C-alpha positions as CSV (number, residue, x, y, z in Angstrom):
1,M,7.7,38.9,31.4
2,M,6.5,42.4,30.8
3,E,7.1,43.6,34.4
4,G,9.5,46.4,35.0
5,L,9.6,47.7,31.4
6,Q,8.7,51.3,32.4
7,S,10.9,51.2,35.5
8,R,13.9,50.4,33.3
9,L,13.4,53.6,31.4
10,A,15.7,55.9,33.3
11,K,15.5,59.7,33.2
12,P,17.8,61.2,30.5
13,I,20.8,63.2,31.5
14,N,20.1,67.0,31.2
15,R,23.4,68.3,30.2
16,V,25.6,68.7,27.1
17,R,29.3,68.2,26.8
18,S,31.3,68.9,23.7
19,M,34.9,67.9,23.1
20,P,36.5,70.0,20.3
21,T,39.0,68.7,17.8
22,F,42.5,69.0,19.2
23,N,46.0,68.4,17.9
24,L,47.5,67.3,21.2
25,L,46.3,64.6,23.6
26,P,46.5,65.9,27.1
27,Q,46.6,63.4,29.9
28,R,43.2,64.3,31.3
29,Y,41.6,63.3,28.0
30,V,43.3,59.9,28.1
31,G,41.9,59.3,31.6
32,W,38.4,60.5,30.6
33,L,38.4,58.2,27.5
34,A,39.5,55.2,29.5
35,A,36.8,55.7,32.1
36,T,34.2,56.1,29.4
37,A,35.4,52.8,27.8
38,M,34.9,51.0,31.1
39,V,31.4,52.3,31.4
40,A,30.5,51.5,27.8
41,G,31.6,47.9,28.3
42,C,28.9,47.3,31.0
43,T,26.0,49.6,30.1
44,T,23.1,48.6,27.9
45,V,19.7,50.3,28.5
46,G,16.4,48.6,27.9
47,P,15.1,45.3,29.2
48,D,17.2,42.1,28.5
49,F,15.2,39.5,26.6
50,R,14.1,36.5,28.6
51,T,12.4,33.5,27.0
52,P,8.8,33.4,28.2
53,D,8.0,30.6,30.7
54,A,6.5,27.4,29.2
55,P,2.9,26.6,29.9
56,T,2.2,25.1,33.2
57,V,-0.7,22.9,32.0
58,T,0.0,19.2,31.8
59,R,-2.7,18.1,29.5
60,Y,-4.3,19.2,26.2
61,T,-7.9,17.9,26.7
62,R,-10.2,17.4,29.7
63,E,-10.7,13.7,29.0
64,A,-8.1,11.1,28.1
65,P,-8.6,9.6,24.7
66,P,-8.4,5.8,24.6
67,Q,-5.8,5.7,22.0
68,R,-2.3,4.6,23.2
69,V,0.4,7.2,22.3
70,V,4.1,7.5,23.2
71,M,4.6,10.3,25.6
72,G,7.9,12.2,25.4
73,E,9.1,10.7,22.1
74,A,10.6,13.2,19.7
75,V,9.0,13.4,16.3
76,A,11.4,12.0,13.7
77,P,12.7,14.6,11.2
78,E,11.3,12.5,8.3
79,W,8.0,11.8,10.1
80,W,6.2,11.0,6.8
81,T,8.1,7.7,6.5
82,A,5.9,6.3,9.3
83,F,3.2,5.8,6.7
84,G,5.2,3.1,5.0
85,S,5.1,4.4,1.4
86,P,8.4,4.7,-0.5
87,R,6.7,6.6,-3.3
88,L,5.4,9.1,-0.8
89,D,8.8,9.4,0.8
90,D,10.4,10.2,-2.6
91,L,7.7,12.7,-3.4
92,V,8.2,14.6,-0.1
93,K,12.0,14.5,-0.6
94,Q,11.7,15.9,-4.0
95,A,9.4,18.7,-2.9
96,L,11.7,19.7,0.0
97,H,14.5,20.0,-2.6
98,D,12.8,21.7,-5.5
99,N,9.9,23.7,-4.1
100,F,10.1,27.3,-5.1
101,T,8.3,28.6,-1.9
102,L,11.1,27.0,0.2
103,A,13.7,28.5,-2.1
104,A,12.2,31.9,-1.5
105,A,12.2,31.3,2.3
106,E,15.8,30.1,2.2
107,A,16.8,33.3,0.3
108,T,14.9,35.4,2.8
109,L,16.8,33.7,5.6
110,R,20.1,34.4,3.9
111,Q,19.1,38.0,3.5
112,G,18.4,38.3,7.2
113,Q,21.7,36.6,8.2
114,Q,23.7,38.9,5.9
115,L,21.9,42.0,7.2
116,H,22.9,41.0,10.7
117,A,26.5,40.4,9.5
118,A,26.6,43.8,7.9
119,Q,25.3,45.5,11.0
120,A,27.7,43.6,13.2
121,G,30.6,44.7,11.0
122,S,29.8,48.4,11.4
123,T,28.6,48.2,15.0
124,L,31.2,46.1,16.8
125,Y,34.3,47.4,15.0
126,P,35.5,50.9,14.0
127,T,35.3,51.9,10.4
128,V,38.7,52.5,8.8
129,N,39.1,54.4,5.5
130,A,42.2,55.1,3.5
131,K,42.3,58.2,1.3
132,L,44.6,59.6,-1.3
133,G,44.0,63.0,-2.8
134,A,45.6,65.7,-5.0
135,S,44.5,69.3,-5.7
136,R,45.7,72.4,-7.5
137,N,45.1,75.6,-5.7
138,Q,45.5,79.3,-6.1
139,A,45.6,81.6,-3.1
140,N,46.2,85.4,-2.7
141,A,47.7,87.5,0.0
142,A,44.4,88.5,1.4
143,G,43.7,84.9,2.4
144,R,46.8,85.1,4.6
145,G,45.8,88.5,6.1
146,E,48.4,90.4,4.0
147,G,48.2,93.3,1.7
148,G,49.1,93.4,-2.0
149,N,48.0,91.5,-5.0
150,Q,50.5,88.6,-4.8
151,Q,49.0,85.3,-5.8
152,T,50.4,81.8,-5.1
153,L,49.7,78.8,-7.3
154,Y,50.5,75.4,-5.8
155,N,49.7,71.7,-5.8
156,L,48.7,69.9,-2.6
157,Y,49.0,66.2,-2.1
158,N,47.7,64.2,0.9
159,A,47.4,60.5,2.0
160,G,46.1,59.2,5.2
161,V,43.9,56.8,7.2
162,A,40.7,57.8,9.1
163,V,39.1,55.9,11.9
164,N,35.6,56.5,13.2
165,Y,33.8,54.7,16.0
166,N,30.4,55.2,17.8
167,F,31.2,54.5,21.4
168,D,27.7,53.0,22.0
169,L,27.8,54.1,25.6
170,F,24.3,52.9,26.4
171,G,24.1,50.0,24.0
172,G,21.7,51.3,21.4
173,N,23.8,49.8,18.6
174,R,24.1,46.5,20.4
175,R,20.4,46.4,20.9
176,A,19.9,47.1,17.1
177,L,22.2,44.3,16.4
178,E,20.3,42.0,18.8
179,A,17.1,42.9,17.0
180,L,18.6,41.9,13.6
181,A,19.8,38.6,15.1
182,A,16.3,37.9,16.3
183,Q,14.8,38.8,12.9
184,A,17.2,36.3,11.4
185,D,16.0,33.7,13.9
186,Y,12.5,34.5,12.9
187,Q,13.3,33.8,9.2
188,A,14.9,30.5,10.2
189,Y,11.7,29.5,12.1
190,Q,9.6,30.6,9.2
191,L,11.6,28.4,6.9
192,A,11.1,25.5,9.3
193,G,7.4,26.2,9.3
194,A,7.3,26.3,5.5
195,R,9.1,22.9,5.4
196,L,6.6,21.5,7.8
197,A,3.6,22.9,5.9
198,L,5.0,21.6,2.6
199,A,5.5,18.1,3.9
200,G,2.1,18.1,5.5
201,N,0.4,19.3,2.2
202,I,2.2,16.5,0.2
203,V,1.1,13.8,2.7
204,T,-2.5,14.9,3.1
205,T,-2.9,15.5,-0.6
206,A,-1.7,12.0,-1.3
207,F,-4.2,10.7,1.1
208,A,-7.0,12.7,-0.5
209,Q,-5.9,11.5,-4.0
210,A,-6.1,7.9,-2.8
211,Q,-9.5,8.4,-1.2
212,L,-10.9,10.1,-4.3
213,G,-9.6,7.5,-6.7
214,E,-11.2,4.7,-4.7
215,Q,-14.4,6.6,-4.2
216,I,-14.7,7.1,-8.0
217,A,-14.1,3.4,-8.6
218,A,-16.8,2.5,-6.1
219,T,-19.2,5.0,-7.5
220,D,-18.6,3.7,-11.1
221,A,-19.5,0.3,-9.9
222,I,-22.6,1.6,-8.2
223,L,-23.6,3.4,-11.3
224,Q,-23.1,0.2,-13.4
225,A,-25.3,-1.8,-11.0
226,Q,-28.0,0.9,-11.0
227,Q,-27.9,1.0,-14.8
228,D,-28.4,-2.8,-15.0
229,Q,-31.3,-2.5,-12.6
230,L,-32.8,0.3,-14.7
231,D,-32.5,-1.9,-17.9
232,I,-34.3,-4.7,-16.2
233,A,-37.0,-2.4,-15.0
234,R,-37.5,-1.1,-18.5
235,K,-37.9,-4.6,-19.9
236,R,-40.4,-5.4,-17.2
237,F,-42.3,-2.3,-18.0
238,E,-42.4,-3.2,-21.7
239,L,-43.9,-6.6,-20.6
240,G,-46.3,-4.9,-18.3
241,A,-44.8,-6.4,-15.2
242,T,-44.1,-3.1,-13.4
243,A,-45.3,0.5,-13.3
244,R,-43.7,3.4,-15.1
245,T,-43.1,5.1,-11.8
246,E,-40.6,2.5,-10.8
247,V,-38.7,3.0,-14.0
248,L,-38.6,6.8,-13.5
249,A,-37.5,6.4,-9.9
250,L,-34.6,4.1,-11.0
251,Q,-33.7,6.5,-13.8
252,T,-33.6,9.4,-11.3
253,Q,-31.3,7.4,-9.1
254,V,-29.0,6.6,-12.0
255,E,-28.7,10.2,-13.1
256,Q,-28.0,11.4,-9.5
257,T,-25.2,8.9,-9.2
258,R,-23.8,9.9,-12.6
259,A,-24.0,13.6,-11.5
260,S,-21.9,12.8,-8.4
261,L,-18.9,11.6,-10.5
262,P,-17.7,14.9,-12.2
263,P,-17.1,16.7,-8.9
264,L,-15.1,13.7,-7.6
265,R,-13.1,13.6,-10.8
266,N,-12.5,17.4,-10.6
267,Q,-11.2,17.0,-7.0
268,L,-9.0,14.2,-8.1
269,E,-7.5,16.2,-10.9
270,Q,-7.0,19.2,-8.6
271,A,-5.1,16.9,-6.2
272,D,-2.9,15.8,-9.0
273,H,-2.2,19.4,-10.0
274,L,-1.4,20.3,-6.4
275,L,1.0,17.5,-6.0
276,A,2.7,18.5,-9.2
277,V,3.0,22.2,-8.2
278,L,4.3,21.3,-4.7
279,T,7.1,19.3,-6.3
280,A,8.0,22.2,-8.6
281,R,6.4,20.6,-11.7
282,A,3.8,21.8,-14.2
283,P,0.2,20.8,-13.3
284,G,0.1,18.6,-16.4
285,A,3.1,16.5,-15.5
286,A,2.6,13.0,-16.7
287,D,4.9,11.3,-14.3
288,M,3.0,12.2,-11.1
289,P,2.2,9.1,-9.0
290,R,-1.3,7.9,-8.2
291,F,-1.8,6.5,-4.7
292,T,-4.3,4.0,-3.3
293,L,-5.1,3.6,0.4
294,T,-3.4,0.2,0.4
295,D,-0.1,2.1,-0.2
296,F,-0.2,3.5,3.3
297,T,-0.2,2.0,6.8
298,L,-1.2,3.7,10.0
299,P,1.8,4.5,12.2
300,E,2.1,2.2,15.1
301,R,3.5,4.9,17.4
302,L,2.2,8.4,17.6
303,P,4.4,10.8,19.5
304,V,2.9,13.4,21.9
305,V,5.1,15.8,23.8
306,V,4.0,17.7,27.0
307,P,2.9,21.3,26.5
308,S,6.1,22.7,28.2
309,D,8.1,21.0,25.4
310,L,5.7,21.9,22.6
311,V,6.7,25.6,22.8
312,R,10.3,24.6,21.9
313,Q,9.3,22.3,19.1
314,R,6.7,24.1,17.0
315,P,8.1,26.6,14.4
316,D,5.2,29.0,14.8
317,I,5.8,29.4,18.6
318,Q,9.5,29.8,18.0
319,A,8.9,32.4,15.3
320,S,6.7,34.3,17.7
321,T,9.4,34.1,20.4
322,A,11.9,35.5,17.9
323,L,9.5,38.4,17.2
324,L,9.2,39.1,20.9
325,H,12.9,39.1,21.2
326,A,13.2,41.6,18.3
327,A,10.6,43.9,19.9
328,T,12.4,43.8,23.2
329,A,15.7,44.8,21.5
330,Q,14.0,47.5,19.5
331,Y,12.6,48.9,22.7
332,G,16.1,49.1,24.0
333,V,17.2,51.0,20.9
334,A,14.4,53.6,21.5
335,V,15.4,54.0,25.1
336,S,19.1,54.5,24.2
337,N,18.1,57.4,22.0
338,L,17.2,59.3,25.1
339,Y,20.8,59.1,26.4
340,P,24.1,60.7,25.4
341,Q,25.7,59.6,22.2
342,I,29.5,59.5,21.9
343,D,31.4,59.5,18.6
344,L,35.2,59.1,18.4
345,S,37.3,59.8,15.3
346,A,41.0,59.9,14.5
347,S,43.0,60.4,11.4
348,L,46.7,60.0,10.6
349,G,48.2,61.1,7.3
350,T,50.7,63.1,5.4
351,Q,50.4,66.4,3.4
352,A,53.0,68.0,1.1
353,L,53.3,70.3,-1.9
354,T,55.0,67.6,-4.0
355,T,54.6,63.9,-4.3
356,G,58.3,63.4,-3.4
357,A,57.9,65.1,-0.1
358,L,54.6,63.4,0.7
359,F,56.2,61.0,3.2
360,G,59.2,63.2,4.1
361,P,60.0,64.8,7.4
362,G,57.4,67.3,8.7
363,S,54.7,66.0,6.4
364,M,52.7,64.1,9.0
365,I,49.4,65.4,10.3
366,W,46.9,63.8,12.7
367,T,43.7,64.6,14.5
368,L,41.9,63.0,17.4
369,A,38.3,64.1,18.2
370,G,35.5,63.0,20.5
371,Q,32.0,64.3,20.8
372,L,29.3,63.7,23.4
373,A,25.8,64.9,22.5
374,Q,22.8,64.7,24.9
375,P,19.3,65.6,23.6
376,L,17.8,68.4,25.6
377,F,14.4,68.7,23.9
378,N,13.0,66.3,21.3
379,A,9.4,65.4,22.0
380,G,9.6,62.6,19.3
381,L,12.2,60.6,21.2
382,K,9.9,59.9,24.2
383,A,7.0,59.1,21.9
384,G,9.3,56.8,20.0
385,A,10.2,55.0,23.2
386,N,6.5,54.7,24.1
387,A,5.7,53.3,20.7
388,A,8.4,50.7,21.0
389,E,7.1,49.8,24.5
390,A,3.6,49.3,23.0
391,S,5.1,47.2,20.2
392,L,6.8,45.0,22.8
393,Q,3.5,44.6,24.7
394,A,1.8,43.6,21.4
395,A,4.5,41.1,20.6
396,G,4.1,39.6,24.1
397,A,0.3,39.3,23.7
398,N,0.8,37.8,20.2
399,Y,3.2,35.2,21.7
400,Q,0.7,34.2,24.3
401,Q,-2.1,33.9,21.7
402,T,0.2,31.7,19.5
403,V,0.9,29.4,22.4
404,L,-2.9,29.1,23.1
405,E,-3.7,28.4,19.5
406,A,-1.0,25.7,19.4
407,L,-2.4,24.0,22.4
408,R,-5.9,24.2,20.9
409,N,-4.5,22.7,17.6
410,V,-3.1,19.7,19.5
411,A,-6.3,19.3,21.6
412,D,-8.5,19.4,18.5
413,T,-6.2,16.8,16.8
414,L,-6.2,14.4,19.7
415,R,-10.0,14.6,20.0
416,Q,-10.3,14.1,16.2
417,L,-8.1,11.1,16.4
418,D,-10.4,9.6,19.1
419,N,-13.6,10.4,17.3
420,D,-12.5,9.3,13.9
421,A,-11.1,6.1,15.3
422,Q,-14.6,5.3,16.6
423,A,-16.1,6.3,13.3
424,L,-13.7,4.0,11.5
425,Q,-14.5,1.2,13.8
426,A,-18.2,1.6,13.1
427,R,-17.7,2.0,9.3
428,A,-15.6,-1.2,9.3
429,A,-18.3,-3.1,11.2
430,A,-20.9,-1.8,8.7
431,D,-18.7,-2.8,5.7
432,A,-18.3,-6.3,7.2
433,S,-22.0,-6.6,7.6
434,A,-22.8,-5.3,4.1
435,Q,-20.2,-7.7,2.6
436,A,-21.7,-10.6,4.6
437,S,-25.2,-9.7,3.4
438,L,-24.0,-9.5,-0.2
439,D,-22.3,-12.9,0.0
440,L,-25.6,-14.4,1.4
441,V,-27.7,-12.8,-1.4
442,R,-25.2,-14.0,-4.0
443,Q,-25.5,-17.6,-2.7
444,Q,-29.3,-17.3,-2.7
445,Y,-29.2,-16.0,-6.3
446,H,-27.1,-19.0,-7.4
447,L,-29.6,-21.3,-5.7
448,G,-32.6,-19.5,-7.3
449,A,-33.9,-18.1,-4.0
450,A,-33.1,-14.5,-4.8
451,S,-33.7,-12.4,-7.9
452,Y,-31.1,-10.6,-9.9
453,L,-32.6,-7.3,-8.8
454,Q,-32.1,-8.3,-5.2
455,L,-28.4,-9.1,-6.0
456,L,-28.0,-5.7,-7.6
457,T,-29.5,-4.0,-4.6
458,A,-27.2,-5.8,-2.2
459,Q,-24.2,-4.9,-4.4
460,Q,-25.2,-1.2,-4.3
461,Q,-25.6,-1.2,-0.5
462,A,-22.2,-2.9,-0.1
463,R,-20.5,-0.4,-2.3
464,Q,-22.2,2.6,-0.7
465,T,-21.0,1.2,2.7
466,R,-17.5,0.8,1.2
467,I,-17.4,4.5,0.2
468,G,-18.0,5.4,3.8
469,L,-15.2,3.1,4.9
470,I,-12.9,4.6,2.4
471,A,-13.6,8.1,3.7
472,A,-13.1,7.0,7.3
473,Q,-9.7,5.3,6.4
474,A,-8.5,8.4,4.7
475,A,-9.6,10.6,7.6
476,R,-7.7,8.3,10.0
477,L,-4.5,8.7,8.0
478,A,-5.0,12.5,7.7
479,D,-5.5,12.7,11.5
480,S,-2.2,10.9,12.1
481,A,-0.4,13.4,9.8
482,A,-2.1,16.3,11.5
483,L,-0.8,15.1,14.9
484,Y,2.8,15.0,13.5
485,Q,2.3,18.5,12.3
486,A,0.7,19.7,15.5
487,M,3.8,18.4,17.4
488,G,6.1,20.5,15.2
489,G,6.9,17.9,12.6
490,G,10.5,17.3,13.7
491,V,11.8,19.5,10.8
492,L,12.8,22.4,13.0
493,D,16.4,22.4,11.9
494,T,17.8,25.3,13.9
495,P,20.7,25.5,16.5
496,K,18.2,26.3,19.3
497,A,16.1,23.2,18.5
498,A,19.1,21.0,18.2
499,A,20.3,22.1,21.6
500,A,17.0,21.4,23.3
501,A,17.1,18.4,25.6
502,T,15.1,15.3,24.5
503,P,12.8,14.1,27.3
504,A,12.7,10.6,28.5
505,V,10.4,8.2,26.5
506,T,7.5,6.6,28.2
507,S,4.4,4.9,26.9
508,A,1.2,6.4,28.4
509,T,-2.3,7.5,27.7
510,V,-2.5,11.2,26.7
511,P,-4.2,13.2,29.5
């Protein structure tokens, strides 16, 4: 990608030509201008941008995770609907419509597009200005090279049209326009990335809110059971049936459990506040929904695209590509500054001493001028080209790093899906065992074969195990959302993404 950048920097032309303003248009100038126009139509210095090659790797991780995923299936634009929660769908939809961060990104995109349009208007077309003027003048004979003290007082009126055009012989203006177009593309991909991040934050915060709510409920139940156990121990101590050390140990346990509740409630309230702000509401909004884990279902199909397709799907990689494109074009601008610059101008108008004669016979005036300027000595120009080349190399390195980070993100997510699936399976087995043990102790208690303290202990163990299961279930949901985000989220609403071909869909194990 970076090969041949220095070889494309040709030596500047070491001569200066100047075309003075003239009132006639000799035939030789017509031929010279025509030849120059032909050259200008096919000359653009600096390297042409070429999209970097896609990664050649075919897998994200060294080992194949056991989970079945759908290879080559495109991520749905509204990927969050795969979790089966209409309330979550409504919340994400509202956030994408009302969020102020997205509004700022959209305005920034419009700014970039309008800057490109403004530059295109002044670069691709000549500037045409109409002028109308009037002046009152006094002249003396000396101004005409005559003797005497005669003075002349007169009015002068003029009207005309002036045309100016930079010939852009070596494409510097076109490269600048290309850089602005790439910057507008960058803003478009930044907007797509902001949409993806917003949807991901809504989804994962909803999962966290559900997890915290159920953890608080389970901890409250544990606290109540511990308090009942403590009350029984105190009565037994009063009757002399137990030692004070047992009472103090149970009291310590109760207070430790009670102390664990405020941080959980604080995290839950922060999740509520975050959901409100992400949907452009005040943190204290009373109509924010509260989710439970039963509101969500794990997606049956998890899409995974191959690495060569990932670079065309993730907004961060596309944004880095746009920056590389802009740096390539800006390098072309710096190179063009070393070459001759040609400016053409023409004007056509009328000039008269009275308004009545302004458009009469003999009032017409016109000029046609061309100027070619070649820098002979300007040490800053070469340094500027070198700086632009270094910027291009930096953009290329940043692009490669962005691709590697994206591949690492997908690899981490796939391994986390695998490991958390195993953890969820173990937690579910432990929860089933704890519930079975609780049912057995409850039956023994009703038959008089187990004490109430034993029942309370079994209840605490079952609820502690349930808290671990709740965390594992929430992590499994968050992992699935993270994979959708790692794949690019399907929200990259840009012409380039829409034009990308969709690969064939096959079901396979991710390598």
